VOZADO-523820 format. One record per residue (C-alpha): x, y, z; residue number from 1. Coordinates in Angstrom, 1 decimal, decimal comma, padded with zeros to 4 digits. Each point is the difference from the previous one (the first is absolute). Last residue first. Layout:
BEGIN
[r [X Y Z] NUM]
...
END
This chain:
BEGIN
[r [035,8 -037,0 018,3] 266]
[r [-001,5 001,4 -003,2] 265]
[r [-003,2 -002,1 000,1] 264]
[r [-000,4 000,3 003,7] 263]
[r [000,3 003,8 -000,2] 262]
[r [-002,7 000,0 -002,7] 261]
[r [-002,3 -002,0 002,2] 260]
[r [000,5 002,4 002,9] 259]
[r [-000,8 002,9 -002,2] 258]
[r [-003,3 -001,3 -001,3] 257]
[r [-000,8 002,6 -002,6] 256]
[r [-003,2 002,0 000,6] 255]
[r [-002,9 -001,1 -002,2] 254]
[r [-000,7 002,1 -003,1] 253]
[r [-003,2 002,0 000,3] 252]
[r [-002,5 -000,7 -002,7] 251]
[r [-000,7 002,0 -003,2] 250]
[r [-002,1 003,1 -000,2] 249]
[r [-000,7 000,0 -003,7] 248]
[r [-001,4 -003,1 -001,8] 247]
[r [000,4 -002,7 002,6] 246]
[r [-000,9 002,2 003,0] 245]
[r [-003,0 001,5 -001,9] 244]
[r [-001,3 -003,5 -000,9] 243]
[r [000,4 -001,2 003,6] 242]
[r [-002,0 002,9 001,4] 241]
[r [001,5 000,9 003,4] 240]
[r [001,1 003,5 -000,9] 239]
[r [-003,3 000,6 -001,8] 238]
[r [-002,0 -000,8 003,0] 237]
[r [002,2 002,1 002,3] 236]
[r [-000,2 003,0 -002,3] 235]
[r [-003,8 -000,3 -000,3] 234]
[r [-001,3 -001,3 -003,3] 233]
[r [000,6 -000,5 -003,6] 232]
[r [001,6 -002,8 -002,0] 231]
[r [001,5 -001,0 -003,3] 230]
[r [-001,6 002,6 -002,2] 229]
[r [001,2 -000,3 -003,6] 228]
[r [002,7 001,8 -002,0] 227]
[r [002,7 -002,5 000,5] 226]
[r [-000,4 000,1 003,8] 225]
[r [-002,0 002,7 001,8] 224]
[r [-000,7 000,2 003,7] 223]
[r [-002,5 002,4 001,6] 222]
[r [000,7 001,0 003,6] 221]
[r [-002,5 001,5 002,4] 220]
[r [000,4 002,4 002,9] 219]
[r [003,5 000,9 -001,1] 218]
[r [002,5 001,6 002,3] 217]
[r [001,7 -002,7 002,1] 216]
[r [000,0 -002,8 -002,6] 215]
[r [001,0 002,5 -002,8] 214]
[r [002,8 001,5 001,9] 213]
[r [001,7 -003,3 000,8] 212]
[r [-000,8 -001,2 -003,5] 211]
[r [002,1 002,8 -001,6] 210]
[r [-000,9 -000,8 -003,7] 209]
[r [-002,7 002,7 -000,3] 208]
[r [-002,9 000,9 -002,2] 207]
[r [-002,4 002,2 001,8] 206]
[r [-003,7 000,8 000,0] 205]
[r [-001,1 002,7 002,4] 204]
[r [-003,5 001,2 000,6] 203]
[r [000,0 003,6 001,4] 202]
[r [-002,2 000,5 003,1] 201]
[r [002,3 002,3 002,0] 200]
[r [001,0 -003,1 002,0] 199]
[r [001,3 -001,6 -003,2] 198]
[r [002,3 003,0 -000,7] 197]
[r [001,3 -000,2 003,6] 196]
[r [000,8 -003,7 -000,4] 195]
[r [001,8 000,7 -003,3] 194]
[r [002,1 002,7 001,6] 193]
[r [001,0 -002,3 002,9] 192]
[r [001,2 -002,7 -002,5] 191]
[r [001,9 002,7 -001,9] 190]
[r [001,9 001,0 003,1] 189]
[r [000,6 -003,6 001,1] 188]
[r [001,5 -000,7 -003,5] 187]
[r [002,3 003,0 000,3] 186]
[r [001,3 -001,3 003,3] 185]
[r [000,5 -003,6 -001,3] 184]
[r [001,8 001,2 -003,2] 183]
[r [-001,9 000,8 -003,1] 182]
[r [000,8 -001,4 -003,5] 181]
[r [-003,6 -001,0 -000,7] 180]
[r [-002,1 001,5 002,8] 179]
[r [-003,0 001,3 -002,1] 178]
[r [000,0 -003,0 -002,4] 177]
[r [-002,8 001,3 -002,2] 176]
[r [-002,4 001,9 002,2] 175]
[r [-003,6 000,3 -001,2] 174]
[r [-002,1 002,7 001,8] 173]
[r [-003,8 -000,3 -000,2] 172]
[r [-002,2 002,9 001,1] 171]
[r [002,7 002,3 -001,5] 170]
[r [000,3 003,7 000,7] 169]
[r [002,4 000,7 -002,9] 168]
[r [002,4 001,5 002,7] 167]
[r [000,1 -003,5 001,5] 166]
[r [002,2 -001,1 -002,9] 165]
[r [002,3 002,9 000,7] 164]
[r [000,2 -001,1 003,7] 163]
[r [000,8 -003,6 -001,0] 162]
[r [002,9 001,3 -002,2] 161]
[r [001,3 002,1 002,8] 160]
[r [000,0 -003,1 002,3] 159]
[r [002,3 -001,8 -002,4] 158]
[r [002,1 003,1 -000,5] 157]
[r [000,5 000,2 003,8] 156]
[r [001,2 -003,7 000,0] 155]
[r [002,5 000,7 -002,9] 154]
[r [001,6 002,9 001,9] 153]
[r [-000,6 003,5 -001,1] 152]
[r [002,1 002,7 -001,6] 151]
[r [-001,2 -000,5 -003,5] 150]
[r [-003,6 000,6 001,2] 149]
[r [000,9 003,6 000,7] 148]
[r [-000,8 001,3 003,5] 147]
[r [-003,0 002,3 000,6] 146]
[r [-002,3 -002,7 001,5] 145]
[r [002,7 -001,7 002,1] 144]
[r [-001,7 000,6 003,3] 143]
[r [-003,2 -001,5 -001,5] 142]
[r [001,7 -003,4 -000,3] 141]
[r [-002,3 -002,3 002,1] 140]
[r [-002,3 -001,5 -002,6] 139]
[r [-003,1 001,8 001,4] 138]
[r [002,0 003,3 000,4] 137]
[r [001,0 -000,1 -003,6] 136]
[r [-003,7 -000,4 -000,8] 135]
[r [-000,9 003,1 002,0] 134]
[r [002,7 002,0 -001,8] 133]
[r [-001,4 -001,1 -003,4] 132]
[r [-003,5 001,0 001,1] 131]
[r [001,2 003,5 001,0] 130]
[r [001,9 000,4 -003,2] 129]
[r [-003,0 -001,1 -002,0] 128]
[r [-002,2 002,5 001,8] 127]
[r [002,5 002,8 -000,7] 126]
[r [000,1 -000,9 -003,7] 125]
[r [-003,8 000,1 -000,2] 124]
[r [-000,1 003,4 001,8] 123]
[r [002,6 001,3 -002,5] 122]
[r [-002,0 -001,4 -002,9] 121]
[r [-003,2 001,7 001,2] 120]
[r [001,9 003,3 000,5] 119]
[r [001,3 -000,1 -003,6] 118]
[r [003,7 -000,7 -000,4] 117]
[r [000,1 000,8 -003,8] 116]
[r [002,4 -002,9 -000,5] 115]
[r [-002,4 -002,4 001,8] 114]
[r [-002,9 001,2 -002,2] 113]
[r [002,1 -000,5 -003,1] 112]
[r [001,0 -003,6 001,1] 111]
[r [-003,7 -000,8 000,1] 110]
[r [-002,2 -000,1 003,1] 109]
[r [-001,2 -002,7 002,4] 108]
[r [001,8 -002,1 002,6] 107]
[r [-001,0 -003,6 001,0] 106]
[r [002,5 -001,8 -002,3] 105]
[r [002,6 002,6 000,9] 104]
[r [000,1 -001,1 003,6] 103]
[r [002,6 -002,6 -000,6] 102]
[r [002,5 002,6 -001,2] 101]
[r [-000,5 001,7 003,4] 100]
[r [001,6 -003,0 001,6] 99]
[r [003,2 000,5 -002,0] 98]
[r [-000,1 003,8 000,8] 97]
[r [-000,1 -000,7 003,7] 96]
[r [003,0 -002,4 -000,2] 95]
[r [001,9 002,6 -001,9] 94]
[r [000,6 -000,3 -003,7] 93]
[r [003,2 -000,8 -001,8] 92]
[r [-000,3 -003,8 000,7] 91]
[r [-003,5 -000,4 -001,5] 90]
[r [-000,9 -003,4 001,3] 89]
[r [-001,3 -003,1 -001,8] 88]
[r [001,7 -002,6 002,2] 87]
[r [000,1 -003,5 -001,6] 86]
[r [-002,6 -002,6 001,2] 85]
[r [-002,9 002,3 -000,9] 84]
[r [-002,6 001,8 002,0] 83]
[r [-003,7 -000,1 -000,5] 82]
[r [-003,2 002,0 000,1] 81]
[r [-003,7 -000,9 -000,3] 80]
[r [-002,5 002,7 001,2] 79]
[r [-002,2 001,0 -002,9] 78]
[r [002,5 002,6 -001,2] 77]
[r [002,7 -002,7 000,0] 76]
[r [-002,2 -002,3 -002,1] 75]
[r [-000,3 002,7 -002,6] 74]
[r [003,7 000,7 000,1] 73]
[r [000,7 -003,7 -000,6] 72]
[r [-002,3 -000,2 -003,0] 71]
[r [-003,5 -001,6 000,4] 70]
[r [-000,9 -003,4 -001,5] 69]
[r [-000,2 -002,1 003,1] 68]
[r [-001,6 002,8 002,1] 67]
[r [-003,2 -001,8 000,7] 66]
[r [-001,7 002,2 002,7] 65]
[r [-001,3 -001,5 003,3] 64]
[r [002,5 001,9 002,2] 63]
[r [002,8 -001,2 -002,3] 62]
[r [-000,6 -003,0 -002,2] 61]
[r [002,8 -001,7 -002,0] 60]
[r [-001,4 -002,4 -002,5] 59]
[r [000,9 -003,3 -001,8] 58]
[r [001,3 -000,9 -003,4] 57]
[r [002,9 001,1 -002,2] 56]
[r [000,9 002,5 002,8] 55]
[r [001,1 003,5 -001,1] 54]
[r [003,5 000,7 001,0] 53]
[r [001,4 003,2 001,6] 52]
[r [-003,4 000,5 001,5] 51]
[r [000,6 -000,2 003,7] 50]
[r [-001,6 -003,4 000,4] 49]
[r [001,6 -001,6 -003,0] 48]
[r [003,4 001,4 000,8] 47]
[r [-000,3 -001,3 003,6] 46]
[r [-000,9 -003,4 -001,4] 45]
[r [003,1 000,1 -002,3] 44]
[r [002,1 001,0 003,1] 43]
[r [-001,2 -003,1 001,9] 42]
[r [000,1 -002,4 -002,9] 41]
[r [001,8 -003,0 001,6] 40]
[r [003,2 000,9 -001,8] 39]
[r [002,0 000,2 003,2] 38]
[r [-001,7 -002,1 002,6] 37]
[r [-003,2 001,1 001,7] 36]
[r [-001,5 002,7 002,2] 35]
[r [-002,9 002,4 -000,2] 34]
[r [-000,7 001,7 003,4] 33]
[r [-003,3 001,4 001,1] 32]
[r [-000,3 002,9 002,5] 31]
[r [-003,6 001,0 000,8] 30]
[r [-001,1 003,5 000,6] 29]
[r [-003,1 -000,3 -002,2] 28]
[r [-000,3 -003,6 -001,3] 27]
[r [002,1 -001,9 -002,5] 26]
[r [-001,2 -002,5 -002,5] 25]
[r [001,6 -003,0 -001,9] 24]
[r [-000,2 -001,7 -003,3] 23]
[r [002,6 -001,4 -002,5] 22]
[r [-001,5 -001,9 -002,9] 21]
[r [003,3 -000,7 -001,8] 20]
[r [002,9 002,4 -000,1] 19]
[r [003,1 000,0 -002,3] 18]
[r [-001,5 -002,4 -002,6] 17]
[r [002,8 000,0 -002,7] 16]
[r [-001,1 -000,8 -003,6] 15]
[r [000,0 003,6 -001,0] 14]
[r [-000,1 002,0 003,2] 13]
[r [-003,0 -001,2 002,0] 12]
[r [-001,8 001,6 002,9] 11]
[r [-002,5 -001,4 002,4] 10]
[r [-002,0 001,7 002,8] 9]
[r [-002,7 -002,0 001,6] 8]
[r [-001,4 002,9 002,0] 7]
[r [002,2 002,4 001,8] 6]
[r [-002,3 001,8 002,5] 5]
[r [000,7 003,3 001,6] 4]
[r [-001,7 001,7 003,0] 3]
[r [-001,6 -003,2 001,2] 2]
[r [-002,8 000,3 002,5] 1]
END
């Protein structure tokens, strides 16, 4: 059964059709990758799904509910969370505090009640701290919980952002270029985190340009080109699709014939 369905989503900005009839679904615990050339509409599609944009036509359905007209925070409360291409980290806070920010969407009580420090508020805060610590363990940076974000490497901050998104208790987690700018070690760390998240039953939809990672990690790949679906299927199927190769993946260049070059220059 599909946890989230994107159904014939289109969006138009003036005379520009940015997306046209894009459809896909993702099941519980599945990892789906969205790929395509720059300008294909991947981030626009993410914005339509997460509520930053309202589609001109089409629907986004989460657990059987049409959420197409809900605000981003309402979608988050229903179990749809995302990260962004650029880090959205509070540098002056500790890693634990950064993750606790993500818990606010599930907490109750006004600012006044928090200032009064009532027993119910203290219990709630402690529960949030415990959950945040657990999430830091899931992404592999729990030992840094009390360190400031400003002191961390880029790879640690990438995992921190995923932990904070998980603090919202998503059923569907959308990751926008989670390994952009990462080195090979950092990429492997993020890849391991995504696998762990999926094993916990969270559906993952990711946009990523690292094709080596995508082909290893994704269970299905959906390809966009110029705002339209170009292909969808298993990684091996998509990698071999002639239309995808032409539009995005390209073909390997043949190795130069060294002996022939030597003859020419002899």
